[in-house]
C-alpha positions as CSV (number, residue, x, y, z in Angstrom):
1,M,91.0,94.8,121.2
2,D,93.1,96.0,118.3
3,N,91.0,97.6,115.6
4,P,92.7,100.5,113.7
5,L,89.3,101.7,112.4
6,R,87.6,101.6,115.8
7,W,87.0,105.4,116.2
8,L,87.5,106.6,112.7
9,A,85.1,107.8,110.0
10,L,85.7,109.2,106.5
11,V,83.5,112.0,105.2
12,I,83.7,111.5,101.4
13,L,83.7,114.8,99.5
14,E,82.8,116.0,96.0
15,E,85.6,118.5,96.3
16,A,88.3,119.3,98.8
17,E,87.0,121.5,101.7
18,L,87.5,121.8,105.4
19,P,84.5,123.0,107.3
20,E,84.9,125.8,109.9
21,F,85.0,124.4,113.4
22,E,82.4,127.0,114.6
23,Q,79.9,125.7,112.0
24,V,80.4,122.1,113.0
25,A,80.1,122.9,116.8
26,R,77.0,125.0,116.2
27,Y,75.3,122.2,114.3
28,V,76.1,119.7,117.0
29,A,74.9,122.0,119.8
30,E,71.6,122.8,117.9
31,N,70.8,119.3,116.9
32,Y,71.9,117.3,120.0
33,V,70.7,118.9,123.2
34,D,72.6,116.4,125.4
35,A,75.9,116.6,123.4
36,P,79.0,117.6,125.4
37,T,80.5,121.0,124.8
38,M,82.9,121.2,121.8
39,T,86.0,123.4,122.2
40,V,88.5,124.1,119.5
41,A,92.1,123.1,120.4
42,G,93.9,124.1,117.2
43,T,93.4,124.8,113.5
44,T,95.4,124.9,110.3
45,D,94.4,125.1,106.7
46,N,93.9,121.3,106.5
47,L,92.7,120.3,110.0
48,F,91.2,121.2,113.3
49,T,91.5,119.5,116.6
50,C,88.9,119.8,119.4
51,T,87.6,118.4,122.6
52,I,84.1,117.0,122.9
53,G,83.5,116.8,126.6
54,E,86.2,114.5,127.9
55,Y,87.2,113.3,124.4
56,T,89.8,114.6,121.9
57,A,89.0,114.6,118.2
58,A,90.5,115.7,114.9
59,V,89.1,116.5,111.5
60,T,91.8,116.3,108.8
61,L,91.4,117.2,105.1
62,V,93.0,114.7,102.7
63,P,92.8,116.4,99.2
64,R,92.7,113.2,97.2
65,P,90.2,110.3,96.8
66,I,90.1,107.3,99.0
67,P,91.6,104.4,97.0
68,W,88.7,102.7,95.3
69,S,90.0,99.3,96.5
70,Q,89.0,100.4,100.1
71,L,85.4,101.5,99.1
72,E,84.6,98.8,96.4
73,G,83.7,96.1,99.0
74,P,81.6,98.3,101.3
75,C,79.8,99.7,98.3
76,A,79.0,96.2,96.9
77,T,77.5,95.0,100.2
78,A,75.5,98.2,100.9
79,W,72.1,96.6,100.4
80,F,70.4,99.7,101.8
81,W,72.2,102.0,99.2
82,P,72.2,100.2,95.8
83,T,73.7,103.2,94.0
84,A,76.6,103.6,96.5
85,A,79.3,102.8,93.9
86,D,77.9,105.3,91.4
87,A,77.6,108.0,94.0
88,L,81.2,107.6,95.4
89,R,83.3,106.5,92.5
90,E,84.2,110.0,91.3
91,H,84.7,111.7,94.6
92,Q,87.7,114.1,94.8
93,A,88.7,114.2,98.5
94,H,87.8,113.1,102.0
95,L,87.9,114.2,105.6
96,L,89.5,111.9,108.2
97,V,87.4,112.2,111.4
98,T,89.0,110.5,114.4
99,L,88.3,110.3,118.1
100,V,91.3,109.5,120.3
101,D,90.7,106.3,122.3
102,E,91.6,107.3,125.9
103,G,89.5,104.6,127.6
104,G,86.0,104.8,128.9
105,K,82.7,103.4,127.7
106,E,82.3,102.6,124.0
107,I,78.7,103.8,123.5
108,P,79.4,107.4,124.6
109,K,82.5,107.5,122.3
110,S,80.6,106.1,119.3
111,T,77.8,108.7,120.1
112,A,80.4,111.6,120.2
113,L,82.0,110.4,116.9
114,T,78.5,110.1,115.3
115,Q,77.6,113.6,116.3
116,L,80.9,115.1,115.1
117,V,80.6,113.3,111.7
118,A,77.0,114.6,111.4
119,G,78.3,118.2,112.0
120,V,80.9,117.7,109.3
121,V,78.5,116.2,106.8
122,A,76.0,119.0,107.3
123,N,78.6,121.6,106.5
124,T,80.3,120.1,103.5
125,R,79.4,118.9,100.0
126,S,79.6,115.3,101.1
127,C,78.6,112.4,98.9
128,G,78.9,109.7,101.5
129,V,80.3,108.5,104.9
130,F,82.5,105.5,105.5
131,W,82.0,104.3,109.1
132,G,85.3,102.6,110.1
133,P,84.2,100.2,112.9
134,G,81.5,98.6,110.9
135,R,83.2,99.1,107.5
136,L,80.0,100.6,106.2
137,V,79.2,103.3,103.7
138,H,76.2,105.6,104.1
139,P,74.5,108.3,102.0
140,P,74.9,111.7,103.6
141,Q,71.2,112.5,104.2
142,A,70.5,109.0,105.6
143,F,73.4,109.4,108.0
144,L,72.0,112.8,109.2
145,D,68.5,111.4,109.5
146,Q,69.5,108.4,111.6
147,A,71.9,110.3,113.7
148,A,69.2,112.8,114.5
149,Q,67.2,110.0,116.2
150,L,70.1,109.0,118.5
151,A,69.0,108.4,122.1
152,S,70.1,106.0,124.8
153,D,67.1,103.9,124.1
154,D,67.2,104.3,120.3
155,L,70.8,103.7,119.2
156,P,71.5,104.1,115.4
157,L,72.8,100.6,115.0
158,F,72.5,100.5,111.3
159,L,75.0,103.4,111.2
160,W,77.4,101.5,113.5
161,I,77.0,97.8,112.7
162,D,77.0,95.9,109.4
163,F,74.2,93.3,109.8
164,R,75.1,91.2,106.7
165,V,72.3,88.9,105.5
166,E,73.4,86.4,102.8
167,H,71.6,83.6,101.0
168,N,72.7,80.1,101.8
169,D,73.3,77.8,98.9
170,K,71.9,74.3,99.5
171,G,74.5,71.6,99.9
172,H,77.4,74.0,100.6
173,T,79.4,73.2,103.7
174,D,81.3,76.0,105.5
175,K,83.6,75.0,108.4
176,G,81.2,72.3,109.7
177,H,78.0,74.2,108.9
178,T,76.0,72.4,106.2
179,D,73.7,74.9,104.5
180,T,70.2,73.7,103.7
181,G,69.0,76.9,102.0
182,G,67.5,79.9,103.7
183,T,69.7,82.8,104.9
184,R,72.6,83.4,107.3
185,L,73.7,86.6,109.1
186,F,76.8,88.0,110.7
187,T,77.7,91.3,112.2
188,T,80.7,93.6,111.9
189,G,81.0,96.5,114.4
190,L,79.8,95.0,117.7
191,E,83.3,94.3,118.8
192,A,84.3,98.0,118.6
193,L,81.3,98.7,120.9
194,G,82.6,96.2,123.5
195,Y,80.5,93.2,122.6
196,T,80.9,89.9,120.8
197,E,79.8,89.7,117.1
198,L,76.6,87.8,116.3
199,E,76.3,85.0,113.7
200,V,73.3,83.0,112.5
201,A,74.4,80.0,110.4
202,E,71.0,79.2,109.1
203,F,67.5,80.8,109.2
204,Q,64.5,79.4,107.4
205,G,62.2,82.4,107.0
206,D,62.0,85.9,105.7
207,P,65.4,87.6,105.5
208,Q,63.9,90.9,106.7
209,T,62.6,89.1,109.8
210,L,66.1,87.7,110.5
211,L,67.5,91.2,110.2
212,E,64.9,92.6,112.6
213,Y,65.4,89.9,115.2
214,S,69.2,90.3,115.1
215,Y,69.0,94.1,115.3
216,N,66.7,93.8,118.3
217,I,69.1,91.4,120.1
218,A,72.1,93.6,119.4
219,H,70.2,96.7,120.6
220,Y,69.1,95.0,123.8
221,Q,72.7,94.1,124.6
222,L,74.0,97.6,124.0
223,S,71.1,99.6,125.5
224,Q,71.0,97.4,128.6
225,S,74.8,96.8,128.9
226,K,74.1,93.1,129.0
227,E,76.5,90.5,127.5
228,I,75.0,87.3,126.0
229,N,76.4,84.2,127.6
230,E,76.5,80.5,126.6
231,G,73.1,78.9,126.8
232,D,71.1,82.1,127.3
233,T,67.6,81.9,125.9
234,I,66.0,85.0,124.5
235,G,62.3,85.1,123.8
236,L,61.4,87.1,120.6
237,T,57.7,86.3,120.1
238,E,55.3,83.9,121.7
239,E,56.3,81.4,119.1
240,I,60.0,82.0,118.5
241,Q,63.0,82.0,120.9
242,V,66.8,82.2,120.4
243,V,69.4,80.1,122.2
244,A,72.9,81.6,122.3
245,H,76.1,79.6,122.0
246,R,79.7,80.8,122.4
247,S,81.4,79.2,119.4
248,P,84.0,79.7,116.7
249,S,83.0,82.0,113.8
250,M,81.8,80.5,110.6
251,F,84.6,82.3,108.8
252,D,87.5,82.1,111.3
253,E,87.8,79.4,113.9
254,T,90.1,81.5,116.0
255,L,87.4,84.1,116.6
256,E,84.6,83.5,119.1
257,V,81.2,84.8,118.3
258,V,77.7,84.5,119.7
259,A,76.0,82.0,117.5
260,L,72.2,82.4,117.5
261,E,70.0,79.3,117.1
262,F,66.3,80.0,116.4
263,Q,63.8,77.6,117.9
264,S,60.1,77.2,118.6
265,A,59.3,78.6,122.0
266,S,57.7,75.3,122.9
267,E,60.9,73.4,122.5
């Protein structure tokens, strides 16, 4: 699995500043009672390295803006943050927050990176966060609020995964899928967590309902460590069920996804 953004986040800054390691470690210890102990390994004017339990991490100050070409797309698709472009366009610097991938389970690593990023955000004048694995941007306070709720049975998937809901134009055909209106959905970020991305080619109903169903299916996989296989049927309500198919992506036939087909539970 080759994803250069897999364990990387960018804390976007109003001005160049590197927080003190002690401040970051104190925030993590005070706000996450089950967090592993953080120990500093080295510091310079522009970076610190540390261990977080069994993981190695680094926070590096880059005293220049992130190229706008890298943020423009995530800002445009941030449906939950409509003012993202205005908030981030004039930023002056950023912090590169990385977790060294030394093997092990993905959820604990994503959790450790989330807690480290939260500690950095809480101790800087941050105007946003770019979460690399999901290619998402988040407002600082929303990131802190969602990270604060992190638990093994309540994973902050909206921080980690892009659940992209799009309108289908009637009559448009995309790699064998004929759109008849409604909406479609695809995820980015599940692969970094060790699971196959989800896609819904067509959904006739409320887009918010599609988002909630897909979120619940993804959360079930991650919290229960359960992969979805070809032909699996998942009951969502008394009336609605989902049948899963392993199939090529709507966007790239070389990629396998879990395609979700919504059906009446009586079928």
